[in-house]
N, C-alpha and C positions, 0 to 999 in steps of 0.2 A: 577719774580723779587726776588732778594736776599735781605732779610731784616735782618740786623745784630741784634743779640740779645746781644752779648758781643764780646770781641776780639777773642773768641775761637769758636763760633758757630753762626749760623743764621737760617733762615727759607726760604724755597722756598714758596713764597706767593701763587702761583697757586696750588701746590700740598699739601701745609700745612705740609710739612715734614722737619725735621731738616737736615741741611747741614753745613759743615765747609767751610770756605773761599777757601781752597785749593782743595775741591772736584770739580769734573766736574759739569758744569752748569746743572740745571734741564731741562728736555725736553721741557718745556713750557716757556723757557727763553724769556723775552722781555727786550730790552735795555731801561734803564731809561733815560728820557730826562734830560740832565744836560747842564749847560752853555757851557762846552767844546765841546758838540756835536751840538751846534747851529750855524747856518750860520751868525748870528749877533755878535758872540763872536770873539774878537781879543785878542791874548795873548800879554800882556805888559811886562811880566817878569815871573819868576818862581812862580807859584801858585797865580797869579793875572792877570786880564785882564779887558777888557771893553766890555760892552754890547752896541751894536749899536753905538760904538765909543764915548759913553758918560759916562754911569754909571760904576763905578768900581765894579767888581764882582769876585768871586772865580770860577775856572773852574769846581770844583766838586759840586757846588751848584745845588740842584735839581731844575729843571724848570717845575715842574708838573703843576703849576698854571699860568705860563707865557703865556700871550695871543699872544706875538710876536715870540714865539719859532718856528724855522724852522730847520729841520734836515739838516746837511751838505750833499750835494750831493756826493755820492760815485762814483768814476770812475771805 
C-alpha cells in the first residue's frame, strides 16, 4: 500500500521503502478499500456519492474499518 508522506514522496508499506507517486507500484501492491471500490457506493456527482443509497460519502474515503464493504465484481 502506498502511504503518502507529503506531496512529493511516500512509502511502500510492505517493503518499507521510499517511492514517489509517479513511480511504478511496488511488487507487493494491495488495493486499498475505498468507498469508490465498494458495491454499496453509488455516485451522485463529481467527488460525492452515497453509501447504501443513504449516507453521503466521498469516493476516496478509506473503508478500512467499514463492516459493510464489498469489492465491486470485476468482469
